[in-house]
N, C-alpha and C positions, 0 to 999 in steps of 0.2 A: 920859407921864413914864417908864413902864416901858420902852418902846422906846428912849427917850433914854438911860436907864441902861445898857441892853443894848449900844447903839451905842458908848457911852463905854467900857464894859468891853472890847469887841472892839478898839477903837482902842488901848487900853492894851496888850493882848496883842500886837498887831502891832508896836507901838513897842518892846516888850520883846524880841520875836524879832529885830527889826532891830538892836537895841542889842547883844544877845549875839552875833549873827552878825558884827557889826563888830568886837567885842572878840576873838572867835575868829580872825578874819582878821588882826587886828593882831598876834596872837601868832605868826603864821607869818612867817618871814623868809627871804629869798632866800639859798640856800646856794651854788649854782653856776648859771651860765648858759652859753648857747652850746653846749648838749649835743645830741647826735643823739638821735633817738627811741629807738633800741635801747639806748643808754647810759642815758638817763633812766629807761627802763622797768626796767632791771636794778637801778639805784640805788634806785628807788622800792620795788622788791620787797624789797631788803635792809633798807630803813628799816621798812617795814610788818611784815616778819617778825620784827623786833626791837622791835615795839610803839612805834615812833616815828612820830608823826603827820607825814605829808609829802604833798605833791601836786606834780604837774607842770603847768606852764603853758606853752602854746605862745607863742613870741615873734612879734610882729607882723612881717609881710612876710618871714618866713624859714621854713625848715623845721626850725629849732632850738627847743630847749626850756629852760626854767628849772626848777630843783628848789628848792622851799621846804620848810622844816621848822619844827617848833615851836621858837620862839626859845630856850626853856630847854634844848633838847636839841642845840643846835648843836655844842658841843665833842664830845659823844658821837657825833654823826652824822659829823663830820669824821674822827674816829679810826676809826669802824667802816668807813666807805667806803674809807679808806686801806688797811685790812687786806685789802680785796678789789681793790685797785689802781684805785680810782676817785677822781676822774675820769680816764679814759684819757688818756695822754700824746698831745698833738697833735704829730705828726711833720711837719717841713717837707717840702714836696713837692720833687721833683727839679728842678722849674722854679724854685723859690725858691733852691735851693742853687747851681744852675748855670744862670744866666740866659743864654739864647741871644741873643747880640748880633749875630751875623752871619747870613747866609742859610744858610750851610753850616757844620756843626760839624766840628771836627777829629776824626780817628779816636780820639785819646786821650779827648776829651770824650765821644764816643759810648760808648766802652768804660766810662768812669766812670759814665755815666748807666745803662748796662745793669746793671753790678754793683750799683749802689745800688738800683735798682728791684727787682732780684732779691732782695737782702737784705731789703728792706721787705716784699716779697710773702711770704717765708718767715716773717718775724716776725709778720705779720698772721695767718698760718695757726696759728702756735704760740699766739698769744694767745687763740685760740678754744677752746683746751683748758680745761675747767673746772678752776679752782684756780690758773691761771697769773696772776701779778700783773704781772710784767715779763718780756719776752723780748727778747734782743739777739742778732743774728746778724751775724757778720763773715765775709765770703767772700774768699778769695784765689784768683784765677784768673790764673796766670802767662801772659804773652803769649809763647807758644812760637814759636820760629823754625821755619818749615816745612822749612828746609834742614838742620836739626840732628836727628839721629836720636833723641837722648835727650830725652824730653818730661817737663817738670815737672808733676806732678799738681795738680789743684785741691784746696783744703782749706777747711774751715769750722769756726769755733768758735762755740759757742752758750752763752749765759748765761741761766739761768731762775731767777727768784725766784718761789716759789709759796707759797700759803697752807698753813700747817702741818697744817691739818685735812684736806688733800688728800694722798693717797698717790702723788704724782707721781713720787717717786723709784723707784717700781716699774715705771714705763713709760719709763725712760731709753732703752732699746733702740728702742722705738717712735718716740721723738722723733728719734733718730739716723736712723732709716729715713725719716721724713718729710722731713728735710733732704736726705738722700742722693737721694731720688727727685725732689726739687724742683730740683736743680741738675745740669745736664748735665755728664757727665764726672767727677762726684764719686763716690768710692768710700766705702763704709761705714766703713772703717778710717781714713779721713781726716777724719772728723767727730768733734770733741771737744765734750763737753757737760758743763757745770758747773751743778749745781742746788743752790740754797740755800733753806731755809725762811725765810720772813719772820719778824721778831721781832714778836710780837703782844702788845699791852698787854691783859692779862686783867682789868684792874680793873673 
């Protein structure tokens, strides 16, 4: 009889553990999916450092992840991640924008592809700087006539939105230098940079 009661008590404990586990799981809701591992790890770190219960889940048959958070903290989570520029904007590839329909691309198509790929590469570099939320790079590379002596120089304009807690305005010259060294034929004085702090909701 004693063993029977002990077994019954153990069964009740197991049932309670399973019940509370299911309740806790039910409190977690999907916030974003289709995330790269690096992005989901950074987003998870932001959540946990702000005492928000969150977890990453690997999606089946892909290398992508889903981020889920406490259901009651969803509005706060969305606002917090937005402050840090997450989820990162998905940029259309050059193949999506300029579909190659023939076997041979025209010189103009190839030039457009090259400039676009170059701007994307520089943008990718700038977004790796801590505190950068959004980076946009527009490159102008005039097609100079080899028979004309006067050459039109290349130029680049950069827009950066950054987290106000980051002192990125102090490294504006370094950002210009990164852009200059990334584009052949571009001089430092032909790089213009506009930097604005993001508006953060401090509620």
